C-alpha positions as a Markdown table, in Angstrom:
| # | Residue | x | y | z |
|---|---|---|---|---|
| 1 | Ile | 80.8 | 72.9 | 129.5 |
| 2 | Gln | 82.9 | 69.7 | 128.7 |
| 3 | Leu | 81.2 | 69.4 | 125.3 |
| 4 | Met | 83.3 | 68.9 | 122.2 |
| 5 | Arg | 82.1 | 71.2 | 119.4 |
| 6 | Pro | 83.4 | 70.7 | 115.8 |
| 7 | Ala | 84.6 | 73.7 | 113.9 |
| 8 | Trp | 81.8 | 74.3 | 111.5 |
| 9 | Ala | 79.4 | 77.0 | 110.4 |
| 10 | Thr | 76.6 | 77.0 | 107.8 |
| 11 | Ile | 76.3 | 79.9 | 105.3 |
| 12 | Leu | 72.8 | 80.4 | 103.9 |
| 13 | Glu | 72.8 | 82.8 | 101.0 |
| 14 | Lys | 69.4 | 84.6 | 100.9 |
| 15 | Arg | 67.7 | 86.8 | 98.3 |
| 16 | Pro | 67.8 | 90.4 | 99.6 |
| 17 | Arg | 64.5 | 92.2 | 99.8 |
| 18 | Leu | 64.0 | 95.4 | 97.8 |
| 19 | Gly | 63.9 | 98.9 | 99.4 |
| 20 | Asp | 63.4 | 102.3 | 98.0 |
| 21 | Pro | 66.2 | 103.3 | 95.6 |
| 22 | Ala | 65.2 | 106.9 | 95.9 |
| 23 | Arg | 66.7 | 106.9 | 99.4 |
| 24 | Ala | 70.1 | 106.2 | 97.8 |
| 25 | Glu | 69.7 | 109.1 | 95.4 |
| 26 | Ala | 68.8 | 111.3 | 98.4 |
| 27 | Ile | 71.9 | 110.2 | 100.2 |
| 28 | Leu | 74.0 | 111.1 | 97.1 |
| 29 | Asp | 72.4 | 114.5 | 96.8 |
| 30 | Arg | 72.9 | 115.3 | 100.5 |
| 31 | His | 76.5 | 114.2 | 100.6 |
| 32 | Arg | 77.7 | 114.8 | 97.0 |
| 33 | Lys | 80.7 | 116.8 | 98.1 |
| 34 | Val | 81.9 | 113.9 | 100.3 |
| 35 | Met | 81.4 | 111.5 | 97.5 |
| 36 | Glu | 83.5 | 113.7 | 95.1 |
| 37 | Arg | 86.3 | 114.0 | 97.6 |
| 38 | Leu | 86.2 | 110.2 | 98.0 |
| 39 | Arg | 86.3 | 109.7 | 94.3 |
| 40 | His | 89.3 | 112.0 | 93.9 |
| 41 | Arg | 91.2 | 110.1 | 96.6 |
| 42 | Leu | 90.5 | 106.8 | 94.9 |
| 43 | Asp | 91.4 | 108.2 | 91.5 |
| 44 | Ala | 94.7 | 109.5 | 92.9 |
| 45 | Met | 95.6 | 105.9 | 93.8 |
| 46 | Arg | 96.2 | 105.1 | 90.2 |
| 47 | Pro | 99.4 | 103.0 | 89.5 |
| 48 | Gln | 102.4 | 105.0 | 88.8 |
| 49 | Gly | 105.2 | 104.4 | 86.3 |
| 50 | Thr | 105.4 | 102.7 | 82.9 |
| 51 | Ile | 106.1 | 99.2 | 81.5 |
| 52 | Arg | 108.5 | 98.7 | 78.5 |
| 53 | Val | 106.8 | 96.4 | 75.9 |
| 54 | Arg | 109.7 | 95.0 | 73.8 |
| 55 | Lys | 110.0 | 93.0 | 70.6 |
| 56 | Leu | 107.6 | 95.1 | 68.5 |
| 57 | Glu | 107.8 | 95.8 | 64.8 |
| 58 | Asp | 106.1 | 99.1 | 65.3 |
| 59 | Gly | 106.8 | 101.1 | 68.4 |
| 60 | Asp | 107.7 | 104.5 | 69.9 |
| 61 | Glu | 111.5 | 104.1 | 70.1 |
| 62 | Leu | 114.3 | 101.7 | 69.2 |
| 63 | Asp | 115.0 | 98.8 | 71.4 |
| 64 | Leu | 118.8 | 99.0 | 71.5 |
| 65 | Asn | 119.5 | 95.4 | 72.5 |
| 66 | Ala | 117.2 | 94.0 | 69.9 |
| 67 | Ala | 118.7 | 96.3 | 67.2 |
| 68 | Val | 122.2 | 95.2 | 68.0 |
| 69 | Ala | 121.2 | 91.6 | 67.9 |
| 70 | Ala | 119.5 | 92.2 | 64.5 |
| 71 | Ala | 122.7 | 93.9 | 63.2 |
| 72 | Ile | 124.9 | 91.0 | 64.3 |
| 73 | Asp | 122.5 | 88.5 | 62.5 |
| 74 | Thr | 122.7 | 90.7 | 59.4 |
| 75 | Arg | 126.6 | 90.6 | 59.4 |
| 76 | Leu | 126.5 | 86.8 | 59.9 |
| 77 | Arg | 124.1 | 86.5 | 57.0 |
| 78 | Arg | 121.3 | 85.2 | 59.2 |
| 79 | Gln | 117.7 | 86.3 | 59.1 |
| 80 | Pro | 117.4 | 89.1 | 61.6 |
| 81 | Asp | 114.4 | 89.5 | 63.9 |
| 82 | Pro | 112.5 | 92.6 | 62.6 |
| 83 | Arg | 111.0 | 93.3 | 66.0 |
| 84 | Val | 113.5 | 96.0 | 67.1 |
| 85 | Met | 111.1 | 98.6 | 68.5 |
| 86 | Met | 109.6 | 99.0 | 71.9 |
| 87 | Arg | 106.7 | 101.0 | 73.5 |
| 88 | Leu | 106.2 | 102.5 | 76.9 |
| 89 | Asp | 102.8 | 101.7 | 78.3 |
| 90 | Arg | 101.3 | 103.3 | 81.4 |
| 91 | Lys | 100.4 | 100.8 | 84.1 |
| 92 | Ile | 96.6 | 100.2 | 84.1 |
| 93 | Arg | 94.4 | 100.2 | 87.1 |
| 94 | Asp | 93.2 | 96.7 | 88.0 |
| 95 | Thr | 91.4 | 96.6 | 91.4 |
| 96 | Ala | 88.5 | 94.6 | 92.8 |
| 97 | Val | 86.8 | 95.7 | 96.0 |
| 98 | Met | 84.5 | 93.6 | 98.2 |
| 99 | Val | 82.4 | 95.6 | 100.7 |
| 100 | Leu | 81.0 | 93.5 | 103.4 |
| 101 | Leu | 78.3 | 94.9 | 105.7 |
| 102 | Asp | 77.5 | 93.8 | 109.3 |
| 103 | Leu | 73.7 | 93.7 | 109.5 |
| 104 | Ser | 73.3 | 92.5 | 113.1 |
| 105 | Glu | 70.6 | 93.7 | 115.5 |
| 106 | Ser | 73.0 | 96.2 | 117.1 |
| 107 | Thr | 73.0 | 98.3 | 113.8 |
| 108 | Asn | 69.4 | 99.4 | 114.8 |
| 109 | Asp | 70.9 | 101.3 | 117.7 |
| 110 | Pro | 70.5 | 105.1 | 117.4 |
| 111 | Thr | 73.5 | 107.4 | 117.0 |
| 112 | Ala | 74.1 | 110.9 | 118.4 |
| 113 | Gly | 72.8 | 112.4 | 115.2 |
| 114 | Gly | 69.4 | 110.6 | 115.5 |
| 115 | Glu | 70.1 | 108.1 | 112.7 |
| 116 | Thr | 70.7 | 104.4 | 113.3 |
| 117 | Val | 74.0 | 102.6 | 112.8 |
| 118 | Leu | 72.4 | 100.9 | 109.8 |
| 119 | Asp | 71.4 | 104.3 | 108.3 |
| 120 | Leu | 75.0 | 105.4 | 108.6 |
| 121 | Thr | 76.2 | 102.0 | 107.2 |
| 122 | Gln | 74.0 | 102.3 | 104.2 |
| 123 | Ser | 75.0 | 106.0 | 103.6 |
| 124 | Ala | 78.7 | 105.1 | 103.8 |
| 125 | Cys | 78.2 | 102.2 | 101.4 |
| 126 | Val | 76.2 | 104.3 | 98.8 |
| 127 | Leu | 78.9 | 107.0 | 98.8 |
| 128 | Leu | 81.7 | 104.4 | 98.5 |
| 129 | Ala | 79.9 | 102.4 | 95.8 |
| 130 | Glu | 79.2 | 105.6 | 93.7 |
| 131 | Ala | 82.9 | 106.7 | 94.1 |
| 132 | Ile | 84.3 | 103.3 | 93.1 |
| 133 | His | 81.8 | 103.1 | 90.2 |
| 134 | Arg | 82.9 | 106.5 | 88.8 |
| 135 | Val | 86.6 | 105.6 | 89.1 |
| 136 | Gly | 85.8 | 102.4 | 87.1 |
| 137 | Asp | 86.9 | 99.7 | 89.6 |
| 138 | Arg | 85.0 | 96.4 | 89.9 |
| 139 | Phe | 83.2 | 96.0 | 93.3 |
| 140 | Ala | 80.7 | 93.9 | 95.1 |
| 141 | Leu | 78.3 | 94.7 | 98.0 |
| 142 | His | 77.5 | 91.8 | 100.4 |
| 143 | Gly | 76.1 | 91.7 | 103.9 |
| 144 | Phe | 75.7 | 89.2 | 106.8 |
| 145 | Asn | 74.1 | 88.4 | 110.1 |
| 146 | Ser | 73.7 | 85.1 | 112.0 |
| 147 | Asp | 71.5 | 83.0 | 114.3 |
| 148 | Gly | 74.3 | 80.9 | 115.7 |
| 149 | Arg | 76.8 | 78.9 | 113.7 |
| 150 | Ala | 74.1 | 76.8 | 112.1 |
| 151 | Gln | 72.5 | 79.8 | 110.3 |
| 152 | Val | 74.9 | 82.5 | 109.0 |
| 153 | Phe | 72.7 | 84.5 | 106.7 |
| 154 | Tyr | 74.5 | 86.1 | 103.7 |
| 155 | Ser | 73.0 | 88.6 | 101.4 |
| 156 | Asn | 74.3 | 89.6 | 97.9 |
| 157 | Phe | 73.2 | 93.1 | 97.1 |
| 158 | Lys | 75.6 | 93.5 | 94.2 |
| 159 | Asp | 78.1 | 91.1 | 92.7 |
| 160 | Phe | 81.2 | 92.0 | 90.7 |
| 161 | Ser | 79.5 | 91.1 | 87.4 |
| 162 | Gln | 76.3 | 93.2 | 88.2 |
| 163 | Pro | 75.8 | 96.9 | 87.4 |
| 164 | Trp | 75.5 | 99.6 | 90.0 |
| 165 | Asp | 71.9 | 100.5 | 89.1 |
| 166 | Asn | 68.5 | 101.0 | 90.7 |
| 167 | Ile | 68.1 | 97.3 | 91.5 |
| 168 | Ala | 71.4 | 97.2 | 93.4 |
| 169 | Arg | 70.5 | 100.4 | 95.2 |
| 170 | Ala | 67.1 | 99.0 | 96.1 |
| 171 | Arg | 68.6 | 95.8 | 97.5 |
| 172 | Leu | 71.0 | 97.8 | 99.6 |
| 173 | Met | 68.3 | 100.1 | 100.9 |
| 174 | Gly | 66.2 | 97.1 | 101.8 |
| 175 | Ala | 68.9 | 95.7 | 104.2 |
| 176 | Glu | 67.7 | 95.1 | 107.8 |
| 177 | Gly | 69.6 | 94.8 | 111.0 |
| 178 | Arg | 68.7 | 91.6 | 113.0 |
| 179 | Leu | 70.2 | 88.7 | 114.9 |
| 180 | Ser | 73.9 | 88.4 | 115.7 |
| 181 | Thr | 77.4 | 88.9 | 114.3 |
| 182 | Arg | 79.5 | 85.9 | 113.2 |
| 183 | Met | 82.1 | 87.7 | 111.3 |
| 184 | Gly | 84.7 | 85.0 | 110.6 |
| 185 | Ala | 82.4 | 82.7 | 108.6 |
| 186 | Ala | 81.1 | 85.7 | 106.6 |
| 187 | Ile | 84.6 | 86.9 | 105.8 |
| 188 | Arg | 85.7 | 83.4 | 104.7 |
| 189 | His | 82.7 | 83.1 | 102.4 |
| 190 | Ala | 83.3 | 86.6 | 101.0 |
| 191 | Thr | 86.9 | 85.6 | 100.3 |
| 192 | Leu | 85.6 | 82.7 | 98.1 |
| 193 | His | 83.7 | 85.3 | 96.0 |
| 194 | Leu | 86.8 | 87.6 | 95.9 |
| 195 | Arg | 89.1 | 84.7 | 95.0 |
| 196 | Gly | 87.2 | 84.1 | 91.8 |
| 197 | Ile | 88.0 | 87.6 | 90.5 |
| 198 | Arg | 91.2 | 88.1 | 88.6 |
| 199 | Ala | 92.7 | 91.4 | 89.5 |
| 200 | Ala | 96.2 | 92.8 | 90.4 |
| 201 | Arg | 94.8 | 94.1 | 93.7 |
| 202 | Arg | 91.9 | 92.6 | 95.6 |
| 203 | Leu | 90.6 | 94.5 | 98.6 |
| 204 | Met | 87.9 | 93.6 | 101.2 |
| 205 | Leu | 86.4 | 96.3 | 103.4 |
| 206 | Val | 84.2 | 95.2 | 106.4 |
| 207 | Ile | 81.8 | 97.9 | 107.6 |
| 208 | Thr | 80.8 | 97.0 | 111.2 |
| 209 | Asp | 80.0 | 98.4 | 114.6 |
| 210 | Gly | 81.6 | 95.4 | 116.2 |
């Protein structure tokens, strides 16, 4: 159209409306076996192996290199370093998960089972959130839709620092499908939230029909 358009988009974070948290409990009751299988899979992804923590005065076994160095210092009449022990520590789990939901108008479309795409999105999100919560990883639940580049609406249902409680479930159950999908701007904004979290592994999952 011979019109120069600058590369910009405006993110508008909005307060999510509350739905019925009992719907989330009903989803968990109906699909508890699926959630347990998902939890077992997540739990099986624990880091493998151990880390040697050296230079300890009290440990599980002798650090041979440190012991030899201490013996040499003793022979040379120097003060030896008493930290000649080491300990084997298991690697700890340190994962943060950002779940980003597409909440555009197309999620109101019915599926073959009679539910809408949004219903399935909410069910998947509830099961995933409950599984991650039981494993003990940190996670956030955000959603987005847009009315052009000037209005990309962004909802924060649960942040990393917030608990997975009835308030978070109510916010998720209150999500509505409307307007359009502008995924790039939402992903970049979600990345800013994720970047502020210190974790060995940071993961973003986008649940969308697009």
